[in-house]
N, CA, C and O atoms as CSV, one atom per row, in Angstrom:
chain,resi,resn,atom,element,x,y,z
A,1,UNK,N,N,15.594,11.809,-27.600
A,1,UNK,CA,C,16.395,10.812,-27.775
A,1,UNK,C,C,15.987,10.244,-28.873
A,1,UNK,O,O,14.922,9.800,-29.302
A,2,UNK,N,N,17.724,10.418,-29.460
A,2,UNK,CA,C,17.070,9.990,-31.145
A,2,UNK,C,C,17.988,8.779,-31.322
A,2,UNK,O,O,18.407,8.193,-30.323
A,3,UNK,N,N,18.309,8.395,-32.523
A,3,UNK,CA,C,18.956,6.640,-32.442
A,3,UNK,C,C,18.172,5.626,-32.844
A,3,UNK,O,O,16.975,5.537,-32.569
A,4,UNK,N,N,18.789,4.859,-33.481
A,4,UNK,CA,C,18.891,3.351,-34.114
A,4,UNK,C,C,18.465,2.397,-33.244
A,4,UNK,O,O,17.527,1.627,-33.041
A,5,UNK,N,N,19.585,2.766,-32.780
A,5,UNK,CA,C,20.171,1.303,-31.672
A,5,UNK,C,C,19.797,1.310,-29.988
A,5,UNK,O,O,19.573,2.484,-29.692
A,6,UNK,N,N,19.677,0.595,-29.011
A,6,UNK,CA,C,19.827,0.923,-27.716
A,6,UNK,C,C,20.616,1.626,-27.089
A,6,UNK,O,O,20.470,1.875,-25.893
A,7,UNK,N,N,21.541,2.040,-27.778
A,7,UNK,CA,C,22.624,3.129,-27.231
A,7,UNK,C,C,22.625,4.056,-26.224
A,7,UNK,O,O,23.226,4.081,-25.149
A,8,UNK,N,N,21.354,5.311,-27.079
A,8,UNK,CA,C,20.861,6.000,-26.073
A,8,UNK,C,C,19.866,6.065,-25.140
A,8,UNK,O,O,19.477,7.091,-24.582
A,9,UNK,N,N,19.286,4.470,-24.909
A,9,UNK,CA,C,18.595,4.016,-24.145
A,9,UNK,C,C,19.176,3.681,-22.187
A,9,UNK,O,O,18.741,3.841,-21.046
A,10,UNK,N,N,20.580,3.064,-23.011
A,10,UNK,CA,C,21.628,2.389,-22.170
A,10,UNK,C,C,22.198,3.494,-21.485
A,10,UNK,O,O,22.278,3.563,-20.259
A,11,UNK,N,N,22.598,4.366,-22.287
A,11,UNK,CA,C,23.201,5.757,-21.565
A,11,UNK,C,C,22.627,6.184,-20.199
A,11,UNK,O,O,23.067,6.206,-19.049
A,12,UNK,N,N,21.322,6.554,-20.867
A,12,UNK,CA,C,20.325,7.384,-19.688
A,12,UNK,C,C,19.663,6.385,-18.289
A,12,UNK,O,O,18.957,6.659,-17.318
A,13,UNK,N,N,20.400,4.974,-18.862
A,13,UNK,CA,C,19.574,3.966,-17.606
A,13,UNK,C,C,21.196,4.062,-16.679
A,13,UNK,O,O,21.171,4.065,-15.448
A,14,UNK,N,N,22.118,4.113,-17.209
A,14,UNK,CA,C,23.276,4.408,-16.707
A,14,UNK,C,C,23.562,5.553,-15.634
A,14,UNK,O,O,24.111,5.681,-14.540
A,15,UNK,N,N,22.841,6.345,-16.624
A,15,UNK,CA,C,22.653,7.877,-15.656
A,15,UNK,C,C,21.265,8.158,-14.604
A,15,UNK,O,O,21.190,9.161,-13.894
A,16,UNK,N,N,20.460,7.344,-14.640
A,16,UNK,CA,C,19.185,7.153,-14.054
A,16,UNK,C,C,20.180,6.202,-12.047
A,16,UNK,O,O,20.179,6.548,-10.865
A,17,UNK,N,N,20.873,4.873,-12.925
A,17,UNK,CA,C,21.749,4.917,-11.775
A,17,UNK,C,C,22.732,5.690,-11.149
A,17,UNK,O,O,22.857,5.824,-9.932
A,18,UNK,N,N,23.355,6.142,-11.931
A,18,UNK,CA,C,24.304,7.117,-11.355
A,18,UNK,C,C,23.237,8.375,-10.238
A,18,UNK,O,O,23.616,8.961,-9.224
A,19,UNK,N,N,21.995,8.433,-10.861
A,19,UNK,CA,C,20.780,9.728,-9.855
A,19,UNK,C,C,20.592,9.023,-8.599
A,19,UNK,O,O,20.513,9.749,-7.608
A,20,UNK,N,N,20.504,7.784,-8.421
A,20,UNK,CA,C,20.178,6.932,-7.263
A,20,UNK,C,C,21.499,6.378,-6.534
A,20,UNK,O,O,21.412,6.231,-5.315
A,21,UNK,N,N,22.696,6.061,-7.155
A,21,UNK,CA,C,23.880,6.188,-6.467
A,21,UNK,C,C,24.493,7.402,-5.805
A,21,UNK,O,O,25.210,7.366,-4.805
A,22,UNK,N,N,24.029,8.772,-6.659
A,22,UNK,CA,C,24.637,9.690,-5.536
A,22,UNK,C,C,23.392,10.327,-4.401
A,22,UNK,O,O,23.726,11.322,-3.757
A,23,UNK,N,N,22.368,9.907,-4.235
A,23,UNK,CA,C,21.033,9.828,-3.860
A,23,UNK,C,C,21.569,9.202,-2.365
A,23,UNK,O,O,21.835,9.834,-1.343
A,24,UNK,N,N,21.622,7.959,-2.569
A,24,UNK,CA,C,22.216,7.187,-1.513
A,24,UNK,C,C,23.415,7.455,-0.920
A,24,UNK,O,O,23.730,6.923,0.144
A,25,UNK,N,N,24.473,8.618,-1.794
A,25,UNK,CA,C,25.477,9.218,-0.965
A,25,UNK,C,C,25.548,10.402,-0.123
A,25,UNK,O,O,26.383,10.991,0.562
A,26,UNK,N,N,24.111,10.524,-0.518
A,26,UNK,CA,C,23.678,11.803,-0.030
A,26,UNK,C,C,24.089,13.068,-0.791
A,26,UNK,O,O,23.824,14.210,-0.414
A,27,UNK,N,N,24.689,12.782,-1.775
A,27,UNK,CA,C,24.849,13.972,-2.362
A,27,UNK,C,C,23.395,14.191,-3.778
A,27,UNK,O,O,23.251,13.633,-4.866
A,28,UNK,N,N,22.442,15.412,-2.947
A,28,UNK,CA,C,21.212,15.394,-3.931
A,28,UNK,C,C,21.561,16.701,-4.314
A,28,UNK,O,O,20.428,16.976,-4.709
A,29,UNK,N,N,22.180,17.709,-4.519
A,29,UNK,CA,C,22.526,18.277,-5.467
A,29,UNK,C,C,23.312,17.419,-6.487
A,29,UNK,O,O,22.584,17.031,-7.400
A,30,UNK,N,N,24.390,17.083,-6.566
A,30,UNK,CA,C,24.795,16.054,-7.592
A,30,UNK,C,C,23.746,15.422,-8.484
A,30,UNK,O,O,23.764,15.385,-9.715
A,31,UNK,N,N,22.607,14.812,-7.466
A,31,UNK,CA,C,21.335,13.850,-7.946
A,31,UNK,C,C,20.911,14.327,-9.057
A,31,UNK,O,O,20.794,13.949,-10.222
A,32,UNK,N,N,20.639,15.551,-8.234
A,32,UNK,CA,C,19.922,16.831,-8.902
A,32,UNK,C,C,20.375,17.218,-10.546
A,32,UNK,O,O,19.789,17.316,-11.624
A,33,UNK,N,N,21.394,17.328,-10.177
A,33,UNK,CA,C,22.295,17.936,-11.913
A,33,UNK,C,C,22.273,16.993,-12.577
A,33,UNK,O,O,21.904,17.197,-13.734
A,34,UNK,N,N,22.626,15.600,-12.210
A,34,UNK,CA,C,22.082,14.462,-13.036
A,34,UNK,C,C,21.250,14.342,-13.836
A,34,UNK,O,O,21.307,14.228,-15.060
A,35,UNK,N,N,19.769,14.383,-12.572
A,35,UNK,CA,C,18.846,14.309,-13.220
A,35,UNK,C,C,18.480,15.095,-14.382
A,35,UNK,O,O,17.912,14.690,-15.396
A,36,UNK,N,N,18.855,16.211,-14.124
A,36,UNK,CA,C,18.228,17.786,-14.895
A,36,UNK,C,C,19.069,17.287,-16.158
A,36,UNK,O,O,18.348,17.490,-17.135
A,37,UNK,N,N,20.249,16.736,-16.555
A,37,UNK,CA,C,21.014,16.543,-17.598
A,37,UNK,C,C,20.565,15.771,-18.176
A,37,UNK,O,O,20.510,15.952,-19.392
A,38,UNK,N,N,20.050,14.592,-17.635
A,38,UNK,CA,C,19.160,13.252,-18.906
A,38,UNK,C,C,18.467,13.812,-19.732
A,38,UNK,O,O,18.541,13.289,-20.844
A,39,UNK,N,N,17.693,14.831,-19.645
A,39,UNK,CA,C,17.118,15.144,-21.080
A,39,UNK,C,C,15.530,15.855,-20.477
A,39,UNK,O,O,15.357,16.586,-19.502
A,40,UNK,N,N,14.790,15.464,-21.203
A,40,UNK,CA,C,12.765,15.643,-21.291
A,40,UNK,C,C,12.833,14.344,-20.283
A,40,UNK,O,O,13.779,13.605,-20.010
A,41,UNK,N,N,11.076,14.350,-19.705
A,41,UNK,CA,C,10.849,13.822,-18.842
A,41,UNK,C,C,10.529,12.488,-19.526
A,41,UNK,O,O,10.535,11.541,-18.739
A,42,UNK,N,N,10.181,12.107,-21.126
A,42,UNK,CA,C,10.014,11.021,-21.693
A,42,UNK,C,C,11.446,10.081,-21.485
A,42,UNK,O,O,11.469,9.054,-20.807
A,43,UNK,N,N,12.737,10.703,-22.277
A,43,UNK,CA,C,13.631,10.263,-21.686
A,43,UNK,C,C,13.599,9.730,-20.341
A,43,UNK,O,O,13.186,8.598,-20.091
A,44,UNK,N,N,13.983,10.448,-19.576
A,44,UNK,CA,C,14.438,9.931,-18.030
A,44,UNK,C,C,13.294,9.227,-17.822
A,44,UNK,O,O,13.379,8.742,-16.694
A,45,UNK,N,N,12.156,8.893,-18.392
A,45,UNK,CA,C,11.319,7.461,-17.628
A,45,UNK,C,C,11.557,6.712,-18.380
A,45,UNK,O,O,11.414,5.583,-17.911
A,46,UNK,N,N,11.958,6.716,-19.665
A,46,UNK,CA,C,12.514,5.521,-20.274
A,46,UNK,C,C,13.600,5.001,-19.698
A,46,UNK,O,O,13.676,3.813,-19.385
A,47,UNK,N,N,14.522,5.857,-19.515
A,47,UNK,CA,C,15.850,5.333,-18.915
A,47,UNK,C,C,15.621,4.656,-17.398
A,47,UNK,O,O,16.212,3.661,-16.979
A,48,UNK,N,N,14.736,5.352,-16.766
A,48,UNK,CA,C,14.790,4.596,-15.282
A,48,UNK,C,C,13.670,2.931,-15.513
A,48,UNK,O,O,13.700,1.814,-14.996
A,49,UNK,N,N,12.845,3.570,-16.505
A,49,UNK,CA,C,12.100,2.182,-16.442
A,49,UNK,C,C,13.024,1.343,-17.186
A,49,UNK,O,O,12.814,0.162,-16.910
A,50,UNK,N,N,14.152,1.528,-18.190
A,50,UNK,CA,C,15.374,0.002,-18.630
A,50,UNK,C,C,16.005,-0.042,-16.774
A,50,UNK,O,O,16.159,-1.131,-16.222
A,51,UNK,N,N,16.275,1.183,-16.095
A,51,UNK,CA,C,16.834,0.487,-15.041
A,51,UNK,C,C,16.409,-0.286,-14.161
A,51,UNK,O,O,17.190,-1.095,-13.660
A,52,UNK,N,N,15.047,-0.226,-13.749
A,52,UNK,CA,C,13.784,-1.062,-12.960
A,52,UNK,C,C,13.964,-2.619,-13.726
A,52,UNK,O,O,14.184,-3.591,-13.003
A,53,UNK,N,N,13.845,-2.808,-15.375
A,53,UNK,CA,C,13.705,-4.147,-15.948
A,53,UNK,C,C,15.403,-4.629,-15.187
A,53,UNK,O,O,15.417,-5.635,-14.478
A,54,UNK,N,N,16.344,-4.068,-15.345
A,54,UNK,CA,C,17.527,-4.581,-15.635
A,54,UNK,C,C,17.661,-5.169,-14.286
A,54,UNK,O,O,18.110,-6.248,-13.898
A,55,UNK,N,N,17.088,-4.041,-13.618
A,55,UNK,CA,C,17.517,-4.537,-11.431
A,55,UNK,C,C,16.834,-6.061,-11.026
A,55,UNK,O,O,17.536,-6.916,-10.486
A,56,UNK,N,N,15.000,-6.374,-11.431
A,56,UNK,CA,C,14.605,-6.747,-11.769
A,56,UNK,C,C,15.310,-8.449,-11.928
A,56,UNK,O,O,15.500,-9.352,-11.113
A,57,UNK,N,N,15.565,-8.296,-13.464
A,57,UNK,CA,C,16.407,-9.028,-13.953
A,57,UNK,C,C,17.122,-9.901,-13.059
A,57,UNK,O,O,16.930,-11.005,-12.550
A,58,UNK,N,N,17.985,-9.045,-13.048
A,58,UNK,CA,C,18.925,-9.420,-12.086
A,58,UNK,C,C,18.380,-10.153,-10.616
A,58,UNK,O,O,18.988,-11.141,-10.205
A,59,UNK,N,N,17.676,-9.829,-10.162
A,59,UNK,CA,C,16.477,-10.219,-8.808
A,59,UNK,C,C,16.486,-11.335,-9.029
A,59,UNK,O,O,16.900,-12.157,-8.211
A,60,UNK,N,N,15.989,-11.668,-10.296
A,60,UNK,CA,C,14.860,-12.720,-10.976
A,60,UNK,C,C,15.855,-14.162,-10.955
A,60,UNK,O,O,15.596,-15.290,-10.536
A,61,UNK,N,N,17.255,-13.524,-11.678
A,61,UNK,CA,C,18.823,-14.387,-11.880
A,61,UNK,C,C,19.252,-14.746,-10.319
A,61,UNK,O,O,20.186,-15.546,-10.279
A,62,UNK,N,N,18.933,-14.470,-9.486
A,62,UNK,CA,C,19.532,-14.627,-8.099
A,62,UNK,C,C,18.519,-15.450,-7.404
A,62,UNK,O,O,18.835,-16.358,-6.636
A,63,UNK,N,N,16.908,-15.022,-7.769
A,63,UNK,CA,C,16.039,-15.933,-7.148
A,63,UNK,C,C,15.273,-17.479,-7.596
A,63,UNK,O,O,14.951,-18.452,-6.914
A,64,UNK,N,N,15.157,-17.163,-9.142
A,64,UNK,CA,C,14.504,-18.023,-9.598
A,64,UNK,C,C,13.278,-17.891,-9.324
A,64,UNK,O,O,12.481,-18.828,-9.292
A,65,UNK,N,N,12.974,-16.560,-9.070
A,65,UNK,CA,C,11.622,-16.159,-9.005
A,65,UNK,C,C,10.900,-15.750,-10.824
A,65,UNK,O,O,11.651,-15.391,-11.731
A,66,UNK,N,N,9.631,-15.885,-10.980
A,66,UNK,CA,C,9.342,-15.496,-12.089
A,66,UNK,C,C,9.212,-13.707,-11.897
A,66,UNK,O,O,9.162,-13.156,-10.797
A,67,UNK,N,N,9.171,-12.978,-13.247
A,67,UNK,CA,C,8.912,-11.476,-13.287
A,67,UNK,C,C,7.775,-11.245,-12.701
A,67,UNK,O,O,7.485,-10.155,-12.209
A,68,UNK,N,N,6.800,-12.573,-12.705
A,68,UNK,CA,C,5.084,-11.888,-12.310
A,68,UNK,C,C,5.596,-11.647,-10.491
A,68,UNK,O,O,5.500,-10.765,-9.637
A,69,UNK,N,N,6.093,-12.871,-10.600
A,69,UNK,CA,C,6.084,-12.976,-8.883
A,69,UNK,C,C,7.096,-11.989,-8.118
A,69,UNK,O,O,7.092,-11.973,-6.887
A,70,UNK,N,N,7.785,-11.335,-8.705
A,70,UNK,CA,C,8.813,-9.964,-8.586
A,70,UNK,C,C,7.972,-9.104,-8.087
A,70,UNK,O,O,7.862,-8.636,-6.954
A,71,UNK,N,N,7.008,-8.843,-9.692
A,71,UNK,CA,C,5.933,-7.182,-9.054
A,71,UNK,C,C,5.141,-7.586,-8.010
A,71,UNK,O,O,4.730,-6.789,-7.166
A,72,UNK,N,N,4.818,-9.118,-7.992
A,72,UNK,CA,C,4.020,-9.058,-7.007
A,72,UNK,C,C,3.974,-8.649,-5.941
A,72,UNK,O,O,2.991,-8.098,-5.446
A,73,UNK,N,N,5.415,-8.922,-5.210
A,73,UNK,CA,C,6.009,-9.150,-4.240
A,73,UNK,C,C,6.180,-6.985,-3.968
A,73,UNK,O,O,5.692,-6.210,-3.146
A,74,UNK,N,N,7.226,-6.793,-5.303
A,74,UNK,CA,C,7.225,-5.539,-5.063
A,74,UNK,C,C,6.421,-4.594,-4.957
A,74,UNK,O,O,6.917,-3.577,-4.473
A,75,UNK,N,N,4.976,-4.525,-5.324
A,75,UNK,CA,C,3.561,-4.032,-5.572
A,75,UNK,C,C,3.453,-4.277,-3.631
A,75,UNK,O,O,3.383,-3.215,-3.012
A,76,UNK,N,N,3.446,-5.253,-2.988
A,76,UNK,CA,C,3.059,-5.827,-1.727
A,76,UNK,C,C,3.570,-4.952,-0.674
A,76,UNK,O,O,2.927,-4.561,0.301
A,77,UNK,N,N,5.184,-4.590,-1.051
A,77,UNK,CA,C,6.161,-3.886,-0.460
A,77,UNK,C,C,5.641,-2.772,-0.247
A,77,UNK,O,O,5.177,-2.502,0.861
A,78,UNK,N,N,5.612,-1.608,-1.634
A,78,UNK,CA,C,5.452,-0.550,-1.756
A,78,UNK,C,C,3.804,-0.329,-1.299
A,78,UNK,O,O,3.691,0.755,-0.727
A,79,UNK,N,N,2.872,-0.859,-1.371
A,79,UNK,CA,C,1.990,-0.883,-1.063
A,79,UNK,C,C,2.021,-0.680,0.858
A,79,UNK,O,O,1.070,-0.122,1.405
A,80,UNK,N,N,2.910,-1.074,1.471
A,80,UNK,CA,C,3.425,-1.639,2.801
A,80,UNK,C,C,4.063,-0.046,3.512
A,80,UNK,O,O,3.986,0.727,4.467
A,81,UNK,N,N,4.540,-0.241,2.550
A,81,UNK,CA,C,5.364,1.255,2.987
A,81,UNK,C,C,4.575,2.668,2.952
A,81,UNK,O,O,4.764,3.721,3.561
A,82,UNK,N,N,3.729,2.314,2.108
A,82,UNK,CA,C,2.656,3.934,1.661
A,82,UNK,C,C,1.662,3.754,2.692
A,82,UNK,O,O,0.914,4.731,2.731
A,83,UNK,N,N,1.349,2.776,3.626
A,83,UNK,CA,C,0.423,2.720,4.445
A,83,UNK,C,C,1.349,2.892,5.905
A,83,UNK,O,O,0.611,3.062,6.875
A,84,UNK,N,N,2.697,2.880,6.211
A,84,UNK,CA,C,3.411,3.620,7.084
A,84,UNK,C,C,3.238,5.286,7.858
A,84,UNK,O,O,3.644,6.328,7.343
A,85,UNK,N,N,2.569,5.175,9.129
A,85,UNK,CA,C,2.895,6.778,8.904
A,85,UNK,C,C,4.173,7.283,8.724
A,85,UNK,O,O,5.174,6.577,8.849
A,86,UNK,N,N,4.213,8.754,8.365
A,86,UNK,CA,C,5.280,8.983,8.051
A,86,UNK,C,C,5.551,9.083,7.014
A,86,UNK,O,O,6.201,10.067,6.663
A,87,UNK,N,N,5.050,7.815,5.825
A,87,UNK,CA,C,6.102,7.548,4.759
A,87,UNK,C,C,5.375,8.800,3.754
A,87,UNK,O,O,4.230,9.250,3.790
A,88,UNK,N,N,6.397,9.107,2.971
A,88,UNK,CA,C,6.127,10.199,1.889
A,88,UNK,C,C,5.743,9.824,0.538
A,88,UNK,O,O,5.932,10.657,-0.348
A,89,UNK,N,N,5.054,8.304,0.141
A,89,UNK,CA,C,4.910,8.236,-0.888
A,89,UNK,C,C,3.594,8.007,-1.029
A,89,UNK,O,O,2.985,7.451,-0.115
A,90,UNK,N,N,2.972,8.387,-2.155
A,90,UNK,CA,C,1.567,9.104,-2.417
A,90,UNK,C,C,1.917,10.520,-2.710
A,90,UNK,O,O,1.030,11.337,-2.957
């Protein structure tokens, strides 16, 4: 991913949102195809990181929580889910 501006990163973040949307629709082959088309691992990682930041910013604007509060809540939720029987996390 080259380029001087934020454009390429935002495009990949949009594709990352598309991957998540496809998975939630049950279109796992489509999600996989889109994921592969996003480029190398670094490019995908940057896209998903930007998507996560934007999603957390949206939640923060709705709840009034600080980013630190949201991250702490998210971390606790992930630990809870990972500790549940049958969890695929880990």
